[in-house]
DSSP file (Angstrom, degrees, kcal/mol; ACC not computed):
  #  RESIDUE AA STRUCTURE BP1 BP2  ACC     N-H-->O    O-->H-N    N-H-->O    O-->H-N    TCO  KAPPA ALPHA  PHI   PSI    X-CA   Y-CA   Z-CA
    1    1 A M              0   0    0      0, 0.0    33,-0.1     0, 0.0     2,-0.1   0.000 360.0 360.0 360.0 120.0   29.8  -78.3  -82.6
    2    2 A P        -     0   0    0      0, 0.0     2,-0.3     0, 0.0     0, 0.0  -0.381 360.0-106.9 -70.4 149.6   26.3  -76.7  -83.0
    3    3 A Y        +     0   0    0     -2,-0.1     2,-0.3    30,-0.1    30,-0.0  -0.572  50.6 150.2 -79.0 135.9   24.8  -74.8  -80.0
    4    4 A R        -     0   0    0     -2,-0.3     3,-0.1     3,-0.0     0, 0.0  -0.963  47.2 -92.8-156.2 155.8   22.0  -76.4  -78.2
    5    5 A H        -     0   0    0     -2,-0.3     2,-0.2     1,-0.1     0, 0.0  -0.259  47.0 -98.4 -66.7 154.9   20.8  -76.3  -74.6
    6    6 A F        -     0   0    0      4,-0.1     2,-0.1     1,-0.1    -1,-0.1  -0.554  40.0-138.6 -70.3 136.7   21.9  -78.9  -72.1
    7    7 A T     >  -     0   0    0     -2,-0.2     4,-2.2     1,-0.1     5,-0.2  -0.443  24.1-105.0 -88.6 169.5   19.3  -81.7  -71.6
    8    8 A S  H  > S+     0   0    0      1,-0.2     4,-2.5     2,-0.2     5,-0.2   0.911 122.7  51.5 -59.3 -43.2   18.4  -83.2  -68.3
    9    9 A D  H  > S+     0   0    0      1,-0.2     4,-2.5     2,-0.2    -1,-0.2   0.892 108.9  50.0 -63.2 -40.1   20.3  -86.3  -69.1
   10   10 A E  H  > S+     0   0    0      2,-0.2     4,-2.5     1,-0.2    -1,-0.2   0.890 110.9  49.5 -66.0 -38.3   23.4  -84.3  -70.0
   11   11 A R  H  X S+     0   0    0     -4,-2.2     4,-2.2     2,-0.2    -2,-0.2   0.904 110.9  49.9 -66.6 -40.1   23.1  -82.4  -66.7
   12   12 A D  H  X S+     0   0    0     -4,-2.5     4,-2.1     2,-0.2    -2,-0.2   0.932 112.9  46.8 -61.3 -45.6   22.8  -85.7  -64.8
   13   13 A A  H  X S+     0   0    0     -4,-2.5     4,-2.7     1,-0.2     5,-0.2   0.898 109.8  53.9 -63.7 -40.8   25.9  -87.1  -66.6
   14   14 A L  H  X S+     0   0    0     -4,-2.5     4,-2.4     1,-0.2    -1,-0.2   0.913 107.8  50.2 -60.4 -43.4   27.8  -83.8  -65.9
   15   15 A Q  H  X S+     0   0    0     -4,-2.2     4,-2.4     2,-0.2    -1,-0.2   0.921 111.8  47.9 -61.1 -44.0   27.0  -84.1  -62.2
   16   16 A V  H  X S+     0   0    0     -4,-2.1     4,-1.9     2,-0.2    -2,-0.2   0.924 112.4  48.6 -62.7 -45.0   28.2  -87.8  -62.1
   17   17 A F  H  <>S+     0   0    0     -4,-2.7     5,-2.4     1,-0.2    -1,-0.2   0.877 111.5  49.4 -65.5 -37.5   31.4  -86.9  -64.0
   18   18 A I  H ><5S+     0   0    0     -4,-2.4     3,-1.6    -5,-0.2    -1,-0.2   0.923 110.0  51.5 -65.6 -43.1   32.2  -84.0  -61.7
   19   19 A D  H 3<5S+     0   0    0     -4,-2.4    -2,-0.2     1,-0.3    -1,-0.2   0.836 108.2  51.8 -62.1 -32.8   31.6  -86.2  -58.7
   20   20 A K  T 3<5S-     0   0    0     -4,-1.9    -1,-0.3    -5,-0.2    -2,-0.2   0.422 115.3-121.8 -83.8   2.3   34.0  -88.8  -60.2
   21   21 A E  T < 5 +     0   0    0     -3,-1.6    -3,-0.2     1,-0.2     2,-0.2   0.829  50.3 165.6  61.6  37.7   36.5  -85.9  -60.5
   22   22 A L      < -     0   0    0     -5,-2.4    -1,-0.2     1,-0.1     2,-0.1  -0.503  42.6-101.8 -74.5 153.2   37.0  -86.2  -64.3
   23   23 A T     >  -     0   0    0     -2,-0.2     4,-2.4     1,-0.1     5,-0.2  -0.385  23.9-118.3 -73.1 156.1   38.7  -83.3  -66.0
   24   24 A I  H  > S+     0   0    0      1,-0.2     4,-2.6     2,-0.2     5,-0.2   0.874 116.0  56.1 -62.0 -37.3   36.6  -80.7  -67.9
   25   25 A D  H  > S+     0   0    0      2,-0.2     4,-1.8     1,-0.2    -1,-0.2   0.918 109.2  45.7 -60.3 -44.3   38.4  -81.6  -71.0
   26   26 A C  H  > S+     0   0    0      2,-0.2     4,-2.0     1,-0.2    -2,-0.2   0.908 113.0  49.6 -66.4 -43.0   37.5  -85.3  -70.6
   27   27 A I  H  X S+     0   0    0     -4,-2.4     4,-2.9     1,-0.2     5,-0.2   0.900 107.8  55.2 -63.0 -40.7   33.9  -84.5  -69.8
   28   28 A A  H  X>S+     0   0    0     -4,-2.6     5,-1.9     1,-0.2     4,-1.1   0.904 108.6  47.5 -60.2 -42.5   33.7  -82.2  -72.9
   29   29 A R  H  <5S+     0   0    0     -4,-1.8    -1,-0.2     3,-0.2    -2,-0.2   0.902 113.5  47.9 -66.2 -39.9   34.8  -85.1  -75.2
   30   30 A I  H  <5S+     0   0    0     -4,-2.0    -2,-0.2     1,-0.2    -1,-0.2   0.933 119.9  36.8 -66.2 -46.1   32.3  -87.5  -73.6
   31   31 A L  H  <5S-     0   0    0     -4,-2.9    -1,-0.2    -5,-0.2    -2,-0.2   0.544 105.2-127.5 -84.5  -6.6   29.4  -85.1  -73.8
   32   32 A K  T  <5 +     0   0    0     -4,-1.1     2,-0.3    -5,-0.2    -3,-0.2   0.928  65.0 131.6  57.0  48.1   30.5  -83.7  -77.2
   33   33 A K      < -     0   0    0     -5,-1.9    -1,-0.2    -6,-0.2     2,-0.2  -0.893  64.2-100.0-124.0 155.8   30.3  -80.2  -75.8
   34   34 A H    >>  -     0   0    0     -2,-0.3     4,-1.7     1,-0.1     3,-0.5  -0.487  30.9-121.1 -73.5 147.2   32.8  -77.3  -76.0
   35   35 A I  H 3> S+     0   0    0      1,-0.3     4,-2.5     2,-0.2     5,-0.2   0.890 113.4  54.5 -56.2 -42.5   34.9  -76.8  -72.9
   36   36 A S  H 3> S+     0   0    0      1,-0.2     4,-2.4     2,-0.2    -1,-0.3   0.846 104.1  55.6 -64.3 -32.1   33.6  -73.2  -72.5
   37   37 A S  H <> S+     0   0    0     -3,-0.5     4,-2.5     2,-0.2    -1,-0.2   0.900 108.8  47.6 -64.5 -40.2   30.0  -74.5  -72.6
   38   38 A L  H  X S+     0   0    0     -4,-1.7     4,-2.7     2,-0.2     5,-0.2   0.933 112.1  48.3 -66.5 -46.0   30.7  -76.8  -69.7
   39   39 A Y  H  X S+     0   0    0     -4,-2.5     4,-2.7     1,-0.2     5,-0.2   0.916 113.1  48.9 -59.7 -42.4   32.4  -74.0  -67.7
   40   40 A R  H  X S+     0   0    0     -4,-2.4     4,-2.8     2,-0.2     5,-0.3   0.924 111.5  49.2 -63.3 -45.5   29.5  -71.7  -68.4
   41   41 A E  H  X S+     0   0    0     -4,-2.5     4,-1.9     1,-0.2    -2,-0.2   0.924 114.5  44.8 -59.1 -46.5   27.0  -74.4  -67.3
   42   42 A I  H  < S+     0   0    0     -4,-2.7     4,-0.4     2,-0.2    -2,-0.2   0.913 116.2  46.2 -66.8 -42.9   28.8  -75.1  -64.1
   43   43 A T  H >< S+     0   0    0     -4,-2.7     3,-0.6    -5,-0.2    -2,-0.2   0.936 117.3  41.5 -66.7 -47.6   29.3  -71.4  -63.3
   44   44 A R  H 3< S+     0   0    0     -4,-2.8    -1,-0.2     1,-0.2    -2,-0.2   0.846 122.5  37.6 -68.9 -34.9   25.8  -70.3  -64.0
   45   45 A N  T 3< S+     0   0    0     -4,-1.9     7,-0.5    -5,-0.3     2,-0.3   0.112  89.8 105.0-114.2  21.6   24.0  -73.2  -62.4
   46   46 A S  E <   -A   51   0A   0     -3,-0.6     2,-0.5    -4,-0.4     5,-0.2  -0.694  56.3-144.4 -97.5 155.4   26.0  -74.1  -59.3
   47   47 A Q  E >  S-A   50   0A   0      3,-2.6     3,-1.5    -2,-0.3    -2,-0.0  -0.967  79.5 -21.3-122.7 115.9   25.0  -73.3  -55.8
   48   48 A E  T 3  S-     0   0    0     -2,-0.5    -1,-0.1     1,-0.3     3,-0.1   0.865 127.8 -51.4  54.0  40.6   27.8  -72.3  -53.4
   49   49 A G  T 3  S+     0   0    0      1,-0.2     2,-0.5    -6,-0.1    -1,-0.3   0.509 116.0 112.2  80.8   4.9   30.3  -74.1  -55.7
   50   50 A I  E <   -A   47   0A   0     -3,-1.5    -3,-2.6     2,-0.0     2,-0.6  -0.946  57.5-145.7-115.6 128.8   28.4  -77.3  -55.9
   51   51 A Y  E     +A   46   0A   0     -2,-0.5     2,-0.4    -5,-0.2    -5,-0.1  -0.832  20.4 175.4 -96.2 119.3   26.8  -78.5  -59.1
   52   52 A L     >  -     0   0    0     -2,-0.6     4,-2.7    -7,-0.5     5,-0.2  -0.992  26.0-144.3-122.5 126.4   23.6  -80.4  -58.7
   53   53 A S  H  > S+     0   0    0     -2,-0.4     4,-2.2     1,-0.2     5,-0.1   0.862  98.1  49.4 -62.2 -39.7   21.8  -81.4  -61.9
   54   54 A R  H  > S+     0   0    0      2,-0.2     4,-1.9     1,-0.2    -1,-0.2   0.907 113.7  46.3 -67.5 -40.9   18.2  -80.9  -60.6
   55   55 A Y  H  > S+     0   0    0      2,-0.2     4,-2.6     1,-0.2    -2,-0.2   0.922 112.0  52.0 -64.1 -43.6   19.0  -77.5  -59.2
   56   56 A A  H  X S+     0   0    0     -4,-2.7     4,-2.4     1,-0.2    -2,-0.2   0.889 107.9  51.8 -60.3 -40.5   20.8  -76.6  -62.5
   57   57 A E  H  X S+     0   0    0     -4,-2.2     4,-2.2    -5,-0.2    -1,-0.2   0.916 111.3  46.9 -62.7 -44.2   17.7  -77.6  -64.5
   58   58 A T  H  X S+     0   0    0     -4,-1.9     4,-2.3     2,-0.2    -2,-0.2   0.921 112.8  48.3 -64.7 -45.7   15.4  -75.4  -62.4
   59   59 A V  H  X S+     0   0    0     -4,-2.6     4,-2.2     1,-0.2    -2,-0.2   0.915 112.3  49.2 -62.7 -43.5   17.7  -72.4  -62.6
   60   60 A A  H  X S+     0   0    0     -4,-2.4     4,-2.2    -5,-0.2    -1,-0.2   0.902 111.1  49.0 -64.8 -41.7   18.1  -72.8  -66.4
   61   61 A K  H  X S+     0   0    0     -4,-2.2     4,-2.1     1,-0.2    -1,-0.2   0.906 111.6  49.5 -65.2 -40.9   14.3  -73.1  -66.9
   62   62 A N  H  X S+     0   0    0     -4,-2.3     4,-1.4     2,-0.2    -2,-0.2   0.895 109.6  52.0 -64.1 -39.6   13.7  -70.0  -64.8
   63   63 A R  H  < S+     0   0    0     -4,-2.2     3,-0.2     1,-0.2    -2,-0.2   0.916 111.7  46.0 -63.8 -42.6   16.3  -68.0  -66.7
   64   64 A R  H >< S+     0   0    0     -4,-2.2     3,-1.3     1,-0.2    -1,-0.2   0.868 107.6  58.3 -67.5 -35.9   14.7  -68.9  -70.0
   65   65 A A  H 3< S+     0   0    0     -4,-2.1    -1,-0.2     1,-0.3    -2,-0.2   0.828 112.8  38.6 -64.9 -31.8   11.2  -68.1  -68.7
   66   66 A Y  T 3< S+     0   0    0     -4,-1.4    -1,-0.3    -3,-0.2    -2,-0.2   0.135  85.6 134.9-105.7  19.5   12.2  -64.5  -67.9
   67   67 A S    X   -     0   0    0     -3,-1.3     3,-1.2     1,-0.1     4,-0.4  -0.283  65.7-115.7 -68.5 157.7   14.4  -63.8  -70.9
   68   68 A K  G >  S+     0   0    0      1,-0.3     3,-1.6     2,-0.2     4,-0.3   0.785 106.4  72.5 -65.1 -28.7   13.9  -60.5  -72.7
   69   69 A K  G >  S+     0   0    0      1,-0.3     3,-0.7     2,-0.2    -1,-0.3   0.789  92.8  56.3 -63.2 -24.7   12.8  -62.1  -75.9
   70   70 A Y  G <  S+     0   0    0     -3,-1.2    -1,-0.3     1,-0.2    -2,-0.2   0.707 113.8  39.8 -76.7 -19.0    9.4  -63.0  -74.3
   71   71 A M  G <  S+     0   0    0     -3,-1.6    -1,-0.2    -4,-0.4    -2,-0.2   0.172  82.6 106.4-113.5  16.8    8.8  -59.4  -73.4
   72   72 A A  S <  S+     0   0    0     -3,-0.7    -1,-0.1    -4,-0.3    -2,-0.1   0.817  72.3  60.1 -68.0 -31.6   10.2  -57.7  -76.6
   73   73 A E  S >> S-     0   0    0     -4,-0.2     3,-1.8    -3,-0.2     4,-0.6  -0.877  71.5-151.4-105.7 117.7    6.8  -56.8  -78.0
   74   74 A P  H >> S+     0   0    0      0, 0.0     4,-1.3     0, 0.0     3,-0.6   0.788  92.2  69.2 -57.2 -28.9    4.6  -54.4  -75.8
   75   75 A R  H 3> S+     0   0    0      1,-0.2     4,-1.8     2,-0.2     5,-0.1   0.779  88.9  64.6 -63.0 -24.9    1.4  -55.9  -77.2
   76   76 A I  H <> S+     0   0    0     -3,-1.8     4,-1.7     1,-0.2    -1,-0.2   0.931 101.1  49.5 -62.3 -44.2    2.1  -59.1  -75.4
   77   77 A S  H <X>S+     0   0    0     -4,-0.6     4,-2.2    -3,-0.6     5,-1.4   0.865 106.8  56.1 -63.9 -35.2    1.8  -57.3  -72.0
   78   78 A D  H  <5S+     0   0    0     -4,-1.3    -1,-0.2     1,-0.2    -2,-0.2   0.911 108.6  47.1 -61.8 -41.5   -1.5  -55.8  -73.2
   79   79 A R  H  <5S+     0   0    0     -4,-1.8    -1,-0.2     1,-0.1    -2,-0.2   0.824 114.0  47.8 -70.7 -30.6   -2.9  -59.3  -73.8
   80   80 A I  H  <5S-     0   0    0     -4,-1.7    -2,-0.2    -5,-0.1    -3,-0.1   0.970 138.7  -8.8 -77.3 -54.0   -1.7  -60.7  -70.5
   81   81 A L  T  <5S-     0   0    0     -4,-2.2     4,-0.4    -5,-0.1    -3,-0.2   0.693  93.4-120.4-116.5 -29.5   -2.9  -58.0  -68.0
   82   82 A G     >< -     0   0    0     -5,-1.4     4,-1.8     2,-0.1     5,-0.2   0.082  29.1 -89.2  92.6 148.2   -4.2  -55.1  -70.0
   83   83 A K  H  > S+     0   0    0      1,-0.2     4,-2.4     2,-0.2     5,-0.2   0.868 123.8  55.4 -62.2 -38.7   -2.9  -51.5  -69.9
   84   84 A D  H  > S+     0   0    0      1,-0.2     4,-2.1     2,-0.2    -1,-0.2   0.911 107.3  49.3 -63.5 -41.9   -5.2  -50.4  -67.1
   85   85 A A  H  > S+     0   0    0     -4,-0.4     4,-2.0     1,-0.2    -1,-0.2   0.902 111.7  49.4 -63.3 -41.1   -4.0  -53.2  -64.8
   86   86 A L  H  X S+     0   0    0     -4,-1.8     4,-2.2     2,-0.2    -2,-0.2   0.887 109.3  51.0 -66.8 -38.9   -0.4  -52.3  -65.5
   87   87 A R  H  X S+     0   0    0     -4,-2.4     4,-2.3     1,-0.2    -1,-0.2   0.887 109.0  52.9 -64.1 -37.3   -1.0  -48.6  -64.8
   88   88 A G  H  X S+     0   0    0     -4,-2.1     4,-2.1     2,-0.2    -2,-0.2   0.895 108.5  49.3 -63.1 -40.6   -2.6  -49.7  -61.5
   89   89 A I  H  X S+     0   0    0     -4,-2.0     4,-2.1     2,-0.2    -2,-0.2   0.912 110.0  51.7 -64.2 -42.7    0.5  -51.7  -60.6
   90   90 A K  H  X S+     0   0    0     -4,-2.2     4,-2.1     1,-0.2    -2,-0.2   0.905 108.9  50.3 -61.4 -42.4    2.7  -48.7  -61.4
   91   91 A E  H  X S+     0   0    0     -4,-2.3     4,-1.8     1,-0.2    -1,-0.2   0.901 108.6  52.5 -63.7 -41.1    0.6  -46.4  -59.2
   92   92 A L  H  <>S+     0   0    0     -4,-2.1     5,-2.2     1,-0.2     4,-0.3   0.904 109.9  48.7 -60.2 -41.4    0.8  -48.9  -56.3
   93   93 A Q  H ><5S+     0   0    0     -4,-2.1     3,-1.2     1,-0.2    -1,-0.2   0.878 107.8  54.0 -68.9 -36.6    4.6  -49.0  -56.6
   94   94 A K  H 3<5S+     0   0    0     -4,-2.1    -1,-0.2     1,-0.3    -2,-0.2   0.864 106.2  53.6 -63.0 -35.1    4.8  -45.1  -56.7
   95   95 A K  T 3<5S-     0   0    0     -4,-1.8    -1,-0.3    -5,-0.1    -2,-0.2   0.501 125.0-103.8 -79.1  -3.3    2.8  -45.0  -53.4
   96   96 A G  T < 5S+     0   0    0     -3,-1.2     2,-0.2     1,-0.4    -3,-0.2   0.418  76.5 137.0  97.0  -1.9    5.3  -47.4  -51.8
   97   97 A N      < -     0   0    0     -5,-2.2     2,-0.5    -6,-0.2    -1,-0.4  -0.563  52.9-124.4 -77.0 144.8    3.2  -50.5  -51.9
   98   98 A V        -     0   0    0     -2,-0.2     2,-0.6    -3,-0.1    -1,-0.1  -0.765  12.2-155.4 -96.0 130.6    5.1  -53.6  -53.0
   99   99 A V        -     0   0    0     -2,-0.5     6,-0.1     1,-0.1     5,-0.0  -0.930  12.6-162.0-100.8 117.9    4.0  -55.7  -56.0
  100  100 A S        +     0   0    0     -2,-0.6    -1,-0.1     4,-0.1    -2,-0.0   0.573  57.6  88.1 -87.8  -9.8    5.4  -59.1  -55.3
  101  101 A F    >>  -     0   0    0      1,-0.1     3,-1.2     2,-0.0     4,-0.5  -0.784  65.0-146.7 -96.3 131.6    5.3  -60.9  -58.6
  102  102 A P  H 3> S+     0   0    0      0, 0.0     4,-1.4     0, 0.0     3,-0.5   0.734  91.8  69.0 -67.0 -23.9    8.3  -60.4  -60.9
  103  103 A I  H 3> S+     0   0    0      1,-0.2     4,-2.5     2,-0.2     5,-0.2   0.828  90.2  64.2 -65.7 -29.0    6.4  -60.5  -64.2
  104  104 A A  H <> S+     0   0    0     -3,-1.2     4,-2.3     1,-0.2    -1,-0.2   0.902 100.9  50.5 -60.3 -41.4    4.8  -57.2  -63.3
  105  105 A T  H  X S+     0   0    0     -4,-0.5     4,-1.8    -3,-0.5    -1,-0.2   0.914 111.5  47.7 -63.4 -43.6    8.1  -55.4  -63.5
  106  106 A L  H  X S+     0   0    0     -4,-1.4     4,-1.5     1,-0.2    -2,-0.2   0.899 111.6  50.3 -64.6 -40.3    8.9  -56.9  -66.9
  107  107 A L  H  X S+     0   0    0     -4,-2.5     4,-1.2     1,-0.2    -1,-0.2   0.876 107.9  52.9 -68.3 -36.2    5.5  -56.0  -68.2
  108  108 A M  H  X S+     0   0    0     -4,-2.3     4,-1.1     1,-0.2     3,-0.3   0.888 106.5  53.2 -65.8 -37.3    5.8  -52.4  -67.0
  109  109 A K  H  < S+     0   0    0     -4,-1.8     3,-0.2     1,-0.2    -1,-0.2   0.859 104.5  56.5 -63.2 -34.2    9.2  -52.1  -68.8
  110  110 A A  H  < S+     0   0    0     -4,-1.5    -1,-0.2     1,-0.2    -2,-0.2   0.819 105.1  52.2 -67.8 -29.9    7.4  -53.3  -72.0
  111  111 A L  H  <        0   0    0     -4,-1.2    -1,-0.2    -3,-0.3    -2,-0.2   0.771 360.0 360.0 -76.2 -25.6    4.9  -50.5  -71.7
  112  112 A E     <        0   0    0     -4,-1.1    -1,-0.2    -3,-0.2    -2,-0.1   0.489 360.0 360.0 -69.1 360.0    7.6  -47.8  -71.4
């Protein structure tokens, strides 16, 4: 089975099958996914032991948006904010001021 991300429809179906208490093996055959992929999807994208497809979709999209591959090249950070802006953010953090957006941290790592 080739690897591909879960689609919204697959997540919706997974939620229905879990609610109907089908076994993971049975769900895997229906969705044509490997059992470990289903366990991984359920584990990563559940909230307090409950799998909800809309929540899972949001969590997965957020995880992909902040993946390392988007910040692999330092020049990307230069184009987004510029080196001077990033140095300013770093100085604010050294002084104890909080910079509240998470992308700043990723961009600073790219400059190092």
